C-alpha positions as CSV (number, residue, x, y, z in Angstrom):
1,M,-52.9,50.9,-43.5
2,E,-55.8,53.1,-42.4
3,N,-57.8,49.9,-41.8
4,F,-55.6,48.7,-39.0
5,D,-56.8,49.0,-35.5
6,P,-54.7,51.7,-33.8
7,V,-55.3,50.3,-30.4
8,L,-54.0,46.9,-31.5
9,L,-51.0,48.4,-33.2
10,A,-50.2,50.4,-30.0
11,R,-50.5,47.2,-28.0
12,I,-48.1,45.4,-30.4
13,Q,-45.7,48.3,-30.3
14,F,-45.6,48.3,-26.5
15,A,-45.3,44.6,-26.5
16,A,-42.3,44.8,-28.9
17,N,-40.6,47.4,-26.7
18,M,-41.3,45.4,-23.5
19,T,-40.2,42.1,-25.0
20,F,-36.9,43.7,-26.0
21,H,-36.4,45.6,-22.7
22,I,-37.2,42.8,-20.3
23,L,-34.5,40.5,-21.8
24,F,-31.7,42.7,-20.3
25,P,-33.0,43.4,-16.7
26,T,-33.7,39.7,-16.4
27,I,-30.0,39.0,-16.9
28,S,-28.6,42.0,-14.9
29,I,-30.8,41.3,-11.8
30,A,-29.3,37.8,-11.2
31,M,-25.9,38.5,-12.8
32,G,-25.2,41.1,-10.2
33,W,-25.5,38.4,-7.4
34,V,-23.5,35.9,-9.4
35,L,-20.7,38.5,-9.7
36,L,-20.9,39.1,-6.0
37,F,-20.6,35.4,-5.4
38,F,-17.5,35.2,-7.6
39,K,-16.0,38.2,-5.9
40,T,-16.6,36.9,-2.3
41,R,-15.2,33.5,-3.3
42,F,-12.1,35.1,-4.5
43,V,-11.7,37.2,-1.3
44,A,-12.4,34.2,0.9
45,T,-10.1,31.7,-0.9
46,G,-7.6,33.7,-2.8
47,Q,-8.1,31.4,-5.8
48,A,-7.4,33.4,-9.0
49,H,-9.9,31.6,-11.1
50,W,-12.8,33.2,-9.2
51,M,-11.5,36.7,-10.1
52,E,-11.0,35.5,-13.7
53,A,-14.6,34.4,-13.8
54,Y,-15.6,37.8,-12.4
55,Q,-13.6,39.7,-14.9
56,F,-15.1,37.8,-17.8
57,W,-18.8,38.0,-16.7
58,V,-18.6,41.7,-15.6
59,K,-18.1,42.6,-19.2
60,I,-21.3,40.9,-20.2
61,F,-23.1,42.5,-17.2
62,A,-21.9,46.0,-18.3
63,L,-23.2,45.4,-21.9
64,T,-26.5,44.1,-20.6
65,F,-27.0,46.9,-18.2
66,A,-26.4,49.5,-20.9
67,L,-29.0,48.0,-23.2
68,G,-31.5,47.7,-20.4
69,V,-31.2,51.4,-19.6
70,V,-31.5,52.5,-23.2
71,S,-34.5,50.3,-24.0
72,G,-36.2,51.3,-20.7
73,I,-36.1,55.0,-21.7
74,T,-37.7,54.3,-25.0
75,M,-40.5,52.3,-23.3
76,S,-41.3,55.1,-20.8
77,F,-42.0,57.6,-23.7
78,Q,-44.9,55.4,-24.9
79,F,-46.9,56.2,-21.7
80,G,-47.3,59.7,-23.1
81,T,-47.4,59.0,-26.8
82,N,-49.6,55.8,-27.0
83,W,-51.3,55.5,-23.6
84,P,-52.1,59.0,-22.2
85,G,-55.2,57.6,-20.5
86,F,-53.1,55.4,-18.3
87,M,-51.3,58.2,-16.5
88,N,-54.4,60.4,-16.6
89,T,-56.4,57.7,-14.7
90,V,-53.8,56.0,-12.5
91,G,-50.9,58.4,-12.6
92,N,-51.2,59.1,-8.8
93,V,-50.3,55.4,-8.3
94,A,-47.9,54.7,-11.2
95,G,-45.9,58.0,-11.0
96,P,-44.6,57.7,-7.4
97,L,-43.8,54.0,-7.9
98,L,-41.7,54.7,-11.0
99,A,-40.1,57.6,-9.1
100,Y,-39.2,55.3,-6.2
101,E,-37.6,52.9,-8.7
102,V,-35.4,55.7,-10.1
103,L,-34.5,57.2,-6.7
104,T,-33.8,54.0,-4.8
105,A,-32.5,51.7,-7.5
106,F,-31.2,53.3,-10.6
107,F,-29.2,56.0,-8.9
108,L,-27.7,53.4,-6.6
109,E,-26.7,51.2,-9.6
110,A,-25.4,54.1,-11.6
111,T,-23.3,55.5,-8.8
112,M,-21.7,52.2,-7.8
113,L,-21.4,50.8,-11.3
114,G,-18.3,52.8,-12.1
115,I,-16.5,51.6,-9.0
116,M,-17.5,48.0,-9.8
117,L,-16.3,48.2,-13.4
118,F,-13.2,50.3,-13.1
119,G,-12.4,50.7,-9.4
120,R,-10.5,47.4,-8.7
121,G,-6.9,48.4,-8.0
122,R,-7.9,51.9,-7.3
123,V,-10.0,51.2,-4.2
124,S,-9.6,48.5,-1.6
125,E,-11.0,45.0,-2.2
126,R,-13.5,45.6,0.5
127,V,-14.8,48.8,-1.1
128,H,-14.9,47.1,-4.5
129,T,-16.9,44.1,-3.0
130,I,-19.3,46.6,-1.4
131,A,-19.8,48.3,-4.7
132,T,-20.6,45.0,-6.3
133,F,-23.1,44.2,-3.6
134,L,-24.8,47.6,-4.0
135,V,-25.1,47.2,-7.7
136,A,-26.7,43.8,-7.2
137,A,-29.0,45.2,-4.5
138,G,-29.9,48.1,-6.9
139,T,-30.9,45.8,-9.7
140,T,-33.1,43.8,-7.3
141,S,-34.6,47.0,-5.8
142,S,-35.5,48.1,-9.4
143,A,-37.3,44.9,-10.0
144,F,-39.2,45.3,-6.7
145,W,-40.7,48.7,-7.6
146,I,-41.4,47.8,-11.3
147,L,-43.1,44.6,-10.3
148,A,-45.1,46.4,-7.5
149,L,-46.6,48.6,-10.2
150,N,-47.1,45.7,-12.6
151,S,-48.7,43.6,-10.0
152,W,-51.0,46.4,-8.9
153,M,-52.2,46.7,-12.5
154,H,-53.2,43.0,-12.2
155,T,-54.6,43.1,-8.7
156,P,-55.2,46.7,-7.8
157,A,-55.7,47.6,-4.1
158,G,-55.3,50.4,-1.7
159,F,-57.0,53.1,-3.8
160,E,-60.3,54.8,-4.5
161,M,-61.6,56.4,-7.7
162,I,-62.5,60.1,-7.4
163,N,-63.7,61.9,-10.5
164,G,-62.3,59.2,-12.8
165,Q,-58.8,59.2,-11.2
166,A,-57.2,56.7,-8.8
167,H,-56.2,58.1,-5.4
168,V,-54.1,56.1,-3.0
169,T,-55.6,55.3,0.4
170,S,-52.9,52.9,1.5
171,W,-49.4,52.7,0.0
172,F,-48.8,49.5,1.8
173,E,-51.8,47.9,0.1
174,V,-50.8,49.4,-3.2
175,I,-47.2,48.0,-3.0
176,F,-48.0,44.7,-1.4
177,N,-51.1,44.0,-3.4
178,P,-52.5,40.4,-3.6
179,S,-50.4,39.2,-6.5
180,F,-47.1,41.0,-5.7
181,P,-45.3,38.5,-3.5
182,Y,-45.9,35.7,-6.0
183,R,-45.1,37.8,-9.1
184,L,-41.9,39.2,-7.5
185,T,-40.7,35.8,-6.4
186,H,-41.6,34.2,-9.7
187,M,-39.7,36.9,-11.6
188,L,-36.6,36.8,-9.5
189,L,-36.4,33.0,-9.9
190,A,-36.9,33.4,-13.6
191,S,-34.0,35.9,-13.6
192,G,-31.8,33.4,-11.7
193,L,-32.7,30.6,-14.2
194,T,-32.0,32.8,-17.2
195,V,-28.5,33.7,-15.9
196,A,-27.9,30.1,-14.8
197,F,-28.3,28.8,-18.4
198,L,-26.4,31.8,-19.8
199,L,-23.5,30.8,-17.5
200,A,-23.7,27.2,-18.4
201,G,-24.2,27.7,-22.1
202,I,-21.3,30.2,-22.6
203,S,-19.0,28.1,-20.4
204,A,-19.9,25.0,-22.3
205,F,-19.1,26.9,-25.5
206,R,-15.7,27.9,-24.2
207,W,-15.1,24.3,-23.1
208,L,-15.9,23.0,-26.6
209,K,-13.4,25.6,-28.0
210,G,-10.7,24.1,-25.8
211,D,-10.7,26.5,-22.9
212,R,-10.4,24.2,-19.9
213,G,-9.4,26.9,-17.4
214,L,-10.6,26.7,-13.8
215,D,-12.7,29.9,-14.3
216,V,-14.6,28.1,-17.1
217,Y,-15.4,25.1,-14.9
218,A,-16.3,27.4,-12.0
219,S,-18.8,29.3,-14.2
220,L,-20.2,26.1,-15.7
221,R,-20.8,24.4,-12.4
222,T,-22.2,27.5,-10.8
223,G,-24.7,27.8,-13.6
224,L,-25.7,24.1,-13.5
225,Y,-26.1,24.0,-9.7
226,V,-28.1,27.2,-9.6
227,A,-30.4,26.0,-12.3
228,A,-30.9,22.6,-10.7
229,L,-31.7,24.2,-7.4
230,L,-34.0,27.0,-8.6
231,I,-36.2,25.1,-11.0
232,P,-38.0,22.9,-8.4
233,I,-38.6,26.1,-6.3
234,Q,-39.9,27.9,-9.4
235,I,-42.4,25.0,-10.0
236,V,-43.8,25.4,-6.4
237,V,-44.0,29.2,-6.7
238,G,-45.7,28.9,-10.1
239,D,-48.3,26.6,-8.5
240,L,-48.9,29.2,-5.7
241,H,-49.1,32.0,-8.3
242,G,-51.6,30.0,-10.3
243,V,-53.9,29.6,-7.3
244,N,-53.6,33.3,-6.6
245,T,-54.5,34.1,-10.2
246,L,-57.5,31.8,-10.1
247,K,-58.8,33.9,-7.2
248,H,-58.2,37.3,-8.7
249,Q,-58.1,36.8,-12.5
250,P,-60.2,33.7,-13.2
251,A,-60.6,34.7,-16.9
252,K,-56.8,34.5,-17.4
253,I,-56.8,31.0,-15.9
254,A,-59.6,29.9,-18.1
255,A,-57.6,31.0,-21.2
256,M,-54.4,29.4,-19.9
257,E,-56.2,26.1,-19.4
258,G,-58.4,26.3,-22.5
259,I,-61.5,25.8,-20.5
260,W,-64.6,27.2,-22.2
261,E,-67.4,25.9,-19.9
262,T,-67.6,26.4,-16.1
263,Q,-67.2,22.9,-14.6
264,R,-66.3,20.9,-11.7
265,G,-63.5,18.3,-12.2
266,A,-62.0,20.4,-15.0
267,P,-59.5,18.5,-17.2
268,A,-55.9,19.6,-17.8
269,V,-55.7,20.2,-21.5
270,L,-52.3,19.1,-22.7
271,F,-52.8,20.0,-26.3
272,A,-55.6,21.5,-28.3
273,L,-56.4,24.1,-31.0
274,P,-58.6,26.6,-29.3
275,D,-61.3,27.9,-31.7
276,A,-62.7,31.3,-30.7
277,A,-65.5,31.2,-33.3
278,T,-67.1,28.0,-32.0
279,Q,-65.7,28.5,-28.4
280,T,-64.4,24.9,-28.4
281,N,-61.1,23.1,-28.5
282,R,-60.3,21.0,-31.6
283,F,-58.1,17.9,-31.3
284,E,-58.0,18.2,-27.6
285,I,-55.8,15.9,-25.5
286,S,-56.6,16.2,-21.8
287,I,-56.3,14.5,-18.4
288,P,-59.7,14.4,-16.6
289,K,-60.0,16.4,-13.4
290,L,-56.3,17.3,-13.2
291,A,-56.8,21.1,-13.7
292,S,-59.2,21.3,-10.9
293,F,-56.8,19.4,-8.6
294,Y,-53.7,21.6,-9.2
295,L,-55.8,24.9,-9.3
296,T,-58.1,24.3,-6.4
297,H,-56.4,21.3,-4.7
298,D,-59.7,19.5,-5.1
299,W,-60.3,16.9,-7.8
300,N,-63.9,18.2,-8.1
301,G,-63.1,21.9,-7.6
302,E,-64.9,24.4,-9.8
303,V,-63.1,26.3,-12.5
304,K,-64.9,29.0,-14.4
305,G,-64.9,28.8,-18.2
306,I,-64.3,31.5,-20.8
307,K,-68.0,31.8,-21.6
308,E,-68.6,33.0,-18.0
309,F,-67.0,36.4,-18.7
310,G,-68.9,37.5,-21.8
311,D,-66.6,39.8,-23.8
312,K,-64.3,40.7,-20.9
313,H,-61.8,37.9,-21.4
314,P,-58.4,37.6,-23.1
315,P,-57.8,36.1,-26.5
316,V,-57.6,32.4,-25.7
317,A,-55.2,31.0,-28.3
318,P,-52.1,33.3,-27.5
319,V,-52.4,32.8,-23.8
320,F,-53.0,29.0,-24.1
321,Y,-50.0,28.5,-26.3
322,A,-47.7,30.8,-24.5
323,F,-48.4,29.1,-21.2
324,R,-47.5,25.7,-22.7
325,I,-44.3,27.0,-24.2
326,M,-43.3,28.4,-20.8
327,V,-44.0,25.1,-19.0
328,G,-42.4,23.0,-21.8
329,V,-39.2,25.0,-21.8
330,G,-39.1,24.9,-18.0
331,M,-39.4,21.1,-18.0
332,L,-36.6,20.9,-20.5
333,M,-34.4,23.1,-18.4
334,L,-35.2,20.9,-15.4
335,M,-34.1,17.7,-17.2
336,V,-31.0,19.2,-18.7
337,S,-29.8,20.8,-15.5
338,W,-30.3,17.7,-13.4
339,L,-28.7,15.5,-16.0
340,S,-25.7,17.8,-16.3
341,V,-25.2,18.0,-12.5
342,W,-25.5,14.2,-12.3
343,Q,-23.0,13.7,-15.1
344,T,-20.4,16.1,-13.7
345,R,-20.6,14.7,-10.2
346,R,-17.4,13.8,-8.4
347,G,-15.4,16.1,-10.7
348,Q,-16.3,14.2,-13.9
349,S,-16.0,16.2,-17.2
350,I,-19.1,17.1,-19.1
351,K,-19.8,15.0,-22.2
352,P,-19.3,16.9,-25.5
353,W,-22.9,16.1,-26.6
354,L,-24.3,17.5,-23.4
355,A,-22.1,20.6,-23.7
356,R,-23.6,21.2,-27.1
357,V,-27.1,20.9,-25.7
358,L,-26.1,23.5,-23.1
359,V,-24.8,25.8,-25.8
360,A,-28.1,25.4,-27.7
361,M,-30.0,26.3,-24.5
362,T,-27.8,29.4,-23.6
363,F,-30.9,31.7,-24.0
364,A,-33.6,29.1,-23.1
365,G,-34.4,31.3,-20.1
366,W,-35.3,34.1,-22.4
367,V,-37.8,31.8,-24.3
368,A,-39.5,30.7,-21.0
369,L,-39.5,34.3,-19.7
370,I,-41.1,35.8,-22.8
371,A,-43.7,33.0,-23.0
372,G,-44.5,33.6,-19.3
373,W,-44.7,37.3,-19.7
374,Y,-47.0,37.0,-22.7
375,T,-49.2,34.7,-20.7
376,T,-49.4,37.2,-17.9
377,E,-49.9,40.4,-19.9
378,I,-52.1,39.1,-22.7
379,G,-54.1,37.2,-20.1
380,R,-55.0,40.5,-18.5
381,Q,-56.8,41.8,-21.6
382,P,-59.0,43.7,-22.3
383,W,-57.9,45.4,-19.0
384,L,-54.9,47.6,-18.7
385,V,-55.7,47.9,-14.9
386,Q,-57.8,45.0,-13.9
387,G,-61.4,46.1,-13.4
388,V,-60.5,49.8,-13.6
389,L,-59.2,50.8,-17.0
390,T,-59.3,49.0,-20.4
391,A,-56.6,49.3,-23.1
392,A,-59.1,51.0,-25.4
393,Q,-59.9,53.6,-22.8
394,A,-56.2,54.4,-22.2
395,A,-55.1,54.5,-25.9
396,S,-54.3,57.8,-27.7
397,D,-55.8,59.0,-30.9
398,V,-52.5,58.6,-32.9
399,P,-53.4,57.5,-36.4
400,A,-52.7,53.8,-37.2
401,P,-50.1,54.6,-40.1
402,H,-48.0,56.6,-37.6
403,I,-47.9,53.8,-35.1
404,A,-47.2,51.2,-37.9
405,L,-44.2,53.3,-39.1
406,T,-42.6,53.6,-35.6
407,L,-43.4,50.0,-34.9
408,S,-41.5,48.8,-38.0
409,L,-38.6,51.0,-37.1
410,Y,-38.5,49.7,-33.5
411,L,-38.6,46.1,-34.7
412,T,-35.8,46.6,-37.2
413,L,-33.6,48.4,-34.6
414,Y,-34.4,45.8,-31.9
415,L,-33.6,42.9,-34.2
416,A,-30.2,44.4,-35.1
417,L,-29.4,45.2,-31.5
418,L,-30.4,41.7,-30.3
419,V,-28.2,40.1,-33.0
420,A,-25.3,42.4,-32.1
421,Y,-25.7,41.6,-28.3
422,I,-25.7,37.8,-28.8
423,S,-22.8,38.1,-31.3
424,V,-20.7,40.2,-28.9
425,I,-21.2,37.7,-26.0
426,F,-20.0,34.8,-28.2
427,H,-17.2,37.0,-29.5
428,L,-16.0,37.6,-25.9
429,A,-16.2,33.8,-25.3
430,K,-14.1,33.1,-28.4
431,K,-11.6,35.7,-27.4
432,A,-11.1,34.2,-24.0
433,T,-7.8,32.4,-24.1
434,L,-6.6,29.3,-22.3
435,K,-5.6,30.2,-18.8
436,E,-2.1,29.3,-17.5
437,G,-2.3,25.9,-15.9
438,A,-5.7,25.1,-17.4
439,Q,-6.5,21.4,-17.2
440,T,-7.1,19.6,-20.5
441,T,-7.1,16.0,-19.3
442,G,-10.9,15.6,-19.7
443,R,-11.6,15.5,-16.0
444,L,-12.6,18.5,-13.9
445,P,-10.2,19.7,-11.2
446,Q,-10.9,18.6,-7.6
447,L,-14.6,19.1,-6.8
448,S,-13.8,20.9,-3.6
449,R,-12.1,23.7,-5.6
450,L,-15.1,24.4,-7.7
451,N,-18.1,23.5,-5.4
452,P,-19.7,26.9,-4.6
453,G,-20.2,25.9,-1.0
454,A,-16.8,24.3,-0.4
455,D,-14.0,25.9,1.7
456,H,-10.6,26.4,0.3
457,A,-8.3,23.6,1.2
C-alpha cells in the first residue's frame, strides 16, 4: 500500500466524490423547471393530471436534492484534507465564488423548499407556484457559481499572482472567463437531457406496469419532446465548446482526438487503441481531414498533437475513450428520442418494445454526463488550475494508506446509496396506482390535452 502514489489516490478519491455528487445536482437543476412547468400547466388549465405529475415527481426531486446536499458537504472537506495547496494558492478566487453559491443559491433553495414540498393547501396557489419557481432558480444559480469556478480553473482570467497567490483584478473576467459561457450552457443542456430521459424512462416503466393515467402520458411526452429538442442544440453547443477548448486547452483536444503529431488536415479518429509507450494509435479507424474541419472549420486547419506538449499533457487513453462514450450515448439518445416522438405522433400509443428501450435508458443521461465530465477534468491534467497550479503542487502529504482506506469507505458507501436511490425511484413508480379514469385502450388521450404547448380546450 505504501507504494501507491498518494497524489493519484487523492485524485481518484476526489473523482469518486465528484462522480457521485454530480449525479444529483444534474437532476435537481432541470427537475425544478420541469416541476414548475407541471405546476403552471395545472394552474392554467385546471387539469388534475398535471398536478398528479407534479406530486409524483416532487418526491423524486426531494430525494435527489437531499443526496446532492449531503454529497456536496463531503466533497468540500477534501479541499482541506487532500488539496490544501489549492486554497492556499487560489483561495482568493475560489473562496468568494463558493460563498456566493451558498448565499445566493443554497439559502434560496433551502428556504423555499419547505413551502414547495409541504405548503400546498397551506398557502395560496400563487405563493406555492412562486416557491417552485424560486427553488428552480436557486438550483440554476448554484450551477452558475460552481461552473464559474470550474471554468476559471480551466481558463483562468482576471487575476495576478503575487507571492505565489492569486489575487483578483477583475471579478467580471474571473466569472465570465473564456470557457464559462460554453461550459454553463453545455451543463444546463446536459441536465435537461438527463431529466428528460429520467421522465421518459420512469413513465415508460409505469406504462408497462399498466398505469395508463394522464399524468403518466404527460410525463412521458414531456420527457420525449424535451430530449428531442435539446439534443440538436447540445450538438451545436458542443461544437462551439470544442472550438473554444482548441484555443485555450489544445492538449486536451489532442488527447480527445487521439492525435499524436501536429498536422494539417488532421483525421477524425473513430476508433483506436492509444499507446502511450509508442505514442501511436493501434488499430486506428479514421476519416481523413475531418477533425481539422470540425475543430478549425478548415479542411486543412492545423491541430497540435500530443508530442507538442512534452510532459504537460493529460493521459490520452482515458480522455480518448470517455469522449467517445459521451458522443456515442448522445447519438443513441438522439435516435431514441426522435423515434419515440415520431412513433407517438397524433396521439398514438408507444410501442412496448420502445417503452422497454426507454426504461433501459432511464439513466443514460448519467452515463453521457460522467463520460463528458471525465473528458473535461482528466483532460486538464496535470494542471489543477490551467497554467497556474498542478495537482502535484496542490496535494497534501497525507500517507497513501490513509487515503486508500477512506477511498474504499467512500466507494462502498456511495455504491450502497446509489443502489438505494435507484431502487427507491422504481419503488415509487411501482407504488403509483392507476388513476381514476386512466385510459387503457392502447391510444393516447387527445394530443391537445398532453402537448406541453397546447391550450386547454
